[in-house]
C-alpha positions as CSV (number, residue, x, y, z in Angstrom):
1,M,94.9,70.6,49.4
2,T,96.4,73.9,47.8
3,K,95.5,74.1,44.0
4,V,98.1,75.2,41.6
5,A,97.3,76.2,38.0
6,L,100.6,75.6,35.9
7,L,100.4,77.9,32.7
8,G,102.8,77.0,30.1
9,A,103.1,73.5,31.6
10,G,104.3,72.0,28.2
11,G,107.3,74.0,27.7
12,K,110.8,73.3,28.5
13,M,110.5,75.0,31.9
14,G,107.0,74.1,32.3
15,V,107.7,70.2,32.1
16,R,110.5,70.5,34.6
17,L,108.1,72.2,36.9
18,A,105.2,69.8,36.2
19,T,107.5,66.8,37.0
20,N,108.6,68.1,40.4
21,L,105.1,69.3,41.3
22,A,103.9,65.7,40.5
23,K,105.9,64.6,43.5
24,T,104.2,67.0,45.9
25,D,100.7,67.1,47.6
26,F,99.8,70.2,45.5
27,D,96.7,69.8,43.5
28,V,98.2,71.0,40.0
29,A,95.9,71.9,37.0
30,H,98.0,71.8,33.9
31,V,97.4,74.6,30.9
32,E,99.4,74.3,27.7
33,V,98.5,76.0,24.3
34,G,100.6,74.0,22.1
35,E,99.7,70.4,20.8
36,A,103.3,69.5,21.2
37,G,103.5,70.5,24.6
38,R,100.3,68.8,25.7
39,A,101.5,65.6,23.7
40,R,104.9,65.8,25.8
41,L,103.1,65.9,29.1
42,R,100.8,63.2,28.2
43,D,103.8,61.1,26.8
44,E,106.3,61.8,29.6
45,L,104.1,62.3,32.6
46,G,100.8,60.9,31.6
47,V,99.1,64.4,32.6
48,E,96.3,65.6,30.6
49,C,95.9,69.5,30.2
50,I,92.6,71.5,31.0
51,D,91.0,74.6,29.8
52,Q,92.7,77.7,31.2
53,N,89.4,78.9,32.7
54,A,88.9,75.6,34.7
55,A,92.2,75.6,35.6
56,L,92.1,79.0,37.0
57,E,88.8,78.4,39.0
58,G,89.6,77.9,42.6
59,A,93.3,78.0,41.9
60,E,95.2,79.7,45.1
61,V,98.7,79.6,43.0
62,V,99.2,80.6,39.4
63,I,102.6,79.8,37.9
64,L,103.4,81.7,34.9
65,A,106.3,79.2,33.4
66,V,105.9,81.2,30.0
67,P,108.8,83.3,28.2
68,D,109.8,86.6,29.3
69,T,108.7,88.3,26.0
70,V,105.1,87.1,26.6
71,I,104.8,87.4,30.3
72,G,103.2,90.8,30.2
73,K,100.8,89.7,27.6
74,V,99.7,86.5,29.5
75,A,99.5,88.1,32.7
76,A,97.3,90.9,31.2
77,A,94.8,88.4,30.3
78,V,95.1,86.3,33.5
79,V,95.5,88.5,36.5
80,P,92.1,90.5,35.9
81,T,90.1,87.1,36.3
82,L,91.8,85.9,39.3
83,A,90.1,85.9,42.8
84,P,91.3,88.3,45.5
85,G,94.3,86.7,47.4
86,T,95.6,84.5,44.6
87,M,99.3,84.3,44.4
88,V,100.7,84.6,41.1
89,V,104.3,83.2,40.7
90,V,106.9,84.5,38.3
91,L,110.1,82.7,37.5
92,D,112.3,85.4,36.4
93,A,112.6,89.2,37.9
94,A,112.9,90.6,34.4
95,A,109.3,91.3,33.6
96,P,108.3,92.3,37.2
97,F,111.2,94.6,37.3
98,A,110.2,96.2,34.0
99,G,106.4,96.8,35.1
100,H,104.9,94.3,33.0
101,L,102.4,92.7,35.6
102,P,99.1,94.4,35.9
103,E,98.3,96.8,38.8
104,R,96.1,94.8,41.0
105,D,96.4,95.4,44.7
106,D,94.6,92.3,45.9
107,V,96.5,89.5,44.3
108,T,100.2,88.5,45.3
109,Y,103.0,88.5,43.1
110,F,105.9,86.2,44.1
111,V,109.1,86.0,42.0
112,T,111.4,82.9,42.5
113,H,114.5,81.8,40.5
114,P,116.9,79.2,41.0
115,C,120.8,79.6,41.8
116,H,121.4,76.4,40.0
117,P,123.7,73.9,41.4
118,P,127.0,75.2,42.3
119,I,130.2,74.5,40.7
120,F,131.7,73.2,44.0
121,N,129.4,70.9,45.4
122,D,128.9,67.7,47.4
123,E,126.9,65.5,45.0
124,D,127.9,61.7,45.4
125,T,125.7,60.2,42.6
126,P,126.2,60.2,39.2
127,E,122.7,61.7,38.7
128,G,123.6,64.7,40.9
129,R,126.9,65.2,39.1
130,A,125.0,65.3,35.7
131,D,122.3,67.5,36.9
132,H,123.9,70.9,36.0
133,F,120.7,72.9,35.5
134,G,118.9,71.7,38.9
135,G,115.7,70.8,39.6
136,V,116.2,67.0,39.1
137,A,118.9,65.3,41.3
138,A,121.5,68.1,42.4
139,K,120.9,70.4,45.4
140,Q,120.6,74.2,44.8
141,G,119.7,77.4,46.4
142,V,116.8,79.5,45.3
143,V,116.2,83.3,45.4
144,N,112.7,84.8,46.4
145,A,110.9,88.1,46.2
146,L,107.8,88.8,47.6
147,M,106.9,91.8,45.4
148,Q,103.3,92.4,46.7
149,G,100.9,90.7,49.1
150,P,100.4,89.9,52.8
151,R,103.6,88.8,54.7
152,E,102.2,85.4,55.5
153,H,102.1,84.8,51.9
154,Y,105.9,84.4,51.7
155,Q,105.9,81.2,53.3
156,L,103.5,79.5,50.4
157,G,105.6,81.0,47.9
158,D,108.7,79.5,49.3
159,R,107.0,76.1,49.6
160,V,106.0,76.6,46.0
161,A,109.9,77.5,45.0
162,R,111.1,74.6,47.1
163,A,108.9,72.1,45.4
164,I,109.4,73.2,41.7
165,Y,113.1,73.6,42.1
166,A,113.6,70.4,44.3
167,P,115.9,69.6,46.0
168,V,116.6,72.8,47.5
169,T,119.0,73.5,50.4
170,R,119.2,77.2,50.8
171,S,116.5,79.7,50.2
172,Y,117.4,83.5,50.1
173,E,114.8,86.4,50.4
174,V,115.5,89.3,48.1
175,T,113.7,92.2,46.7
176,V,112.6,92.1,42.8
177,K,115.3,95.0,42.5
178,Q,118.2,92.9,44.0
179,M,117.1,89.8,42.1
180,A,117.4,92.1,38.9
181,M,121.0,92.8,39.9
182,L,121.5,89.0,40.1
183,E,120.2,88.3,36.6
184,P,120.8,89.6,34.2
185,G,123.4,91.8,35.9
186,L,125.8,89.4,37.7
187,S,124.9,86.0,36.0
188,E,124.4,86.8,32.5
189,T,125.9,90.3,31.3
190,V,129.0,89.7,33.3
191,C,129.4,85.9,34.1
192,A,128.0,84.5,30.6
193,S,129.8,87.1,28.6
194,L,133.2,86.2,30.3
195,L,132.5,82.5,29.8
196,S,131.9,83.1,26.1
197,V,135.1,84.9,26.0
198,M,136.8,82.0,27.8
199,R,135.4,79.4,25.2
200,E,136.6,81.7,22.3
201,A,139.8,82.0,24.0
202,L,140.2,78.1,24.0
203,D,139.1,78.1,20.3
204,E,142.0,80.6,19.5
205,T,144.6,78.7,21.6
206,V,143.7,75.6,19.6
207,R,144.0,77.6,16.4
208,R,147.3,79.3,17.1
209,S,149.1,76.8,19.0
210,G,148.2,73.5,17.1
211,V,147.2,71.6,20.5
212,S,144.3,69.4,20.4
213,H,140.8,70.7,21.3
214,E,140.8,68.0,24.1
215,C,144.0,69.1,25.5
216,A,143.4,72.7,25.7
217,R,139.9,72.0,27.2
218,D,141.3,69.7,29.8
219,F,143.9,72.5,30.6
220,L,141.3,75.3,30.7
221,L,138.7,73.5,33.1
222,G,141.2,72.0,35.3
223,H,142.6,75.6,35.7
224,M,139.1,77.1,36.1
225,N,138.4,74.4,39.0
226,I,141.8,75.2,41.1
227,L,141.8,79.3,40.2
228,G,138.0,79.4,41.0
229,A,138.5,77.5,44.2
230,V,140.9,79.9,45.6
231,L,139.2,83.1,44.1
232,F,135.7,82.1,45.8
233,E,137.3,80.9,49.0
234,E,136.3,77.3,48.4
235,R,139.9,76.4,49.6
236,E,142.7,78.2,51.2
237,G,145.5,79.1,48.7
238,A,147.3,81.9,47.0
239,F,148.2,82.3,43.5
240,S,151.9,82.4,42.2
241,D,153.6,85.6,41.7
242,A,153.7,84.7,37.9
243,C,149.8,84.2,37.9
244,N,149.5,87.6,39.6
245,K,151.7,89.4,37.3
246,A,149.8,87.6,34.4
247,I,146.5,89.0,36.1
248,E,148.0,92.4,36.4
249,F,148.7,92.5,32.7
250,G,145.4,90.6,31.6
251,K,142.8,92.5,33.0
252,P,143.5,96.0,31.5
253,M,143.9,94.0,28.1
254,L,140.5,92.3,28.5
255,M,138.3,94.5,30.5
256,R,137.4,98.4,29.9
257,D,138.1,100.7,33.0
258,D,134.5,101.4,33.4
259,W,133.1,97.6,33.1
260,K,131.3,98.0,36.5
261,R,128.8,100.3,35.0
262,V,126.9,97.2,33.9
263,F,125.8,97.1,37.4
264,E,124.2,100.7,37.4
265,W,120.5,100.7,37.5
266,D,120.0,102.4,34.3
267,E,122.0,99.7,32.5
268,I,120.2,96.9,34.3
269,A,116.9,98.4,33.3
270,A,118.0,98.9,29.6
271,S,119.2,95.1,29.6
272,I,115.8,94.0,30.9
273,E,114.0,95.9,28.3
274,R,115.9,94.3,25.7
275,I,115.0,90.9,27.3
276,T,111.5,91.7,27.7
């Protein structure tokens, strides 16, 4: 049985992972420094945490379920104590991309991150439709990067990823650099920013027009659904001439001509530096 040490087990992400790992045949040792987190694990999962040194002893996999801002500090304390061949799993590309993992050639660094359940899906249960984050009932994809380590370790890392983010339907192998382009570049710098603007637009529509928030929200989300389905080729279709003319006018009003600069590597690196 593969022993997994889960560091940060009582945090928001840690509890999610602990819940899913409890359904697997991994031998999980839980580590949590905060009393509130330890109590949460005890009350919600019936899990008792153990000393970090005891958890790391004999662990084949160490998962760092800690915030990006402390990954470097935690890794610097933990990695030098690990046995050769141990796999360290990091849940986001930011710290690895920024060089915050200690240099040690005889351990494996594996980075994995969920895609989260897609807007267009085939969930047929209330629990699945309500699981927007993933890792509970809705199916999702994952992206994995074997940053360093023997090729045969990829299979173990993928098995861990599929366990902690279950139910997983698709697994994509990428590099750490490619994962950094996906997040923060695509998902946060672009997507989250534009969605934030859309929410501001909804509020501005309510303020200026006098329609109710419920009316504007229904109208916006409904149009997001059909427009998104066409744009992302979920269904065949085409925008009306009026819609295309509105886009032709709207994009220059909303977007700088050089907005794609956010995908240049110096901008990605600067964004990650701010995050970490």
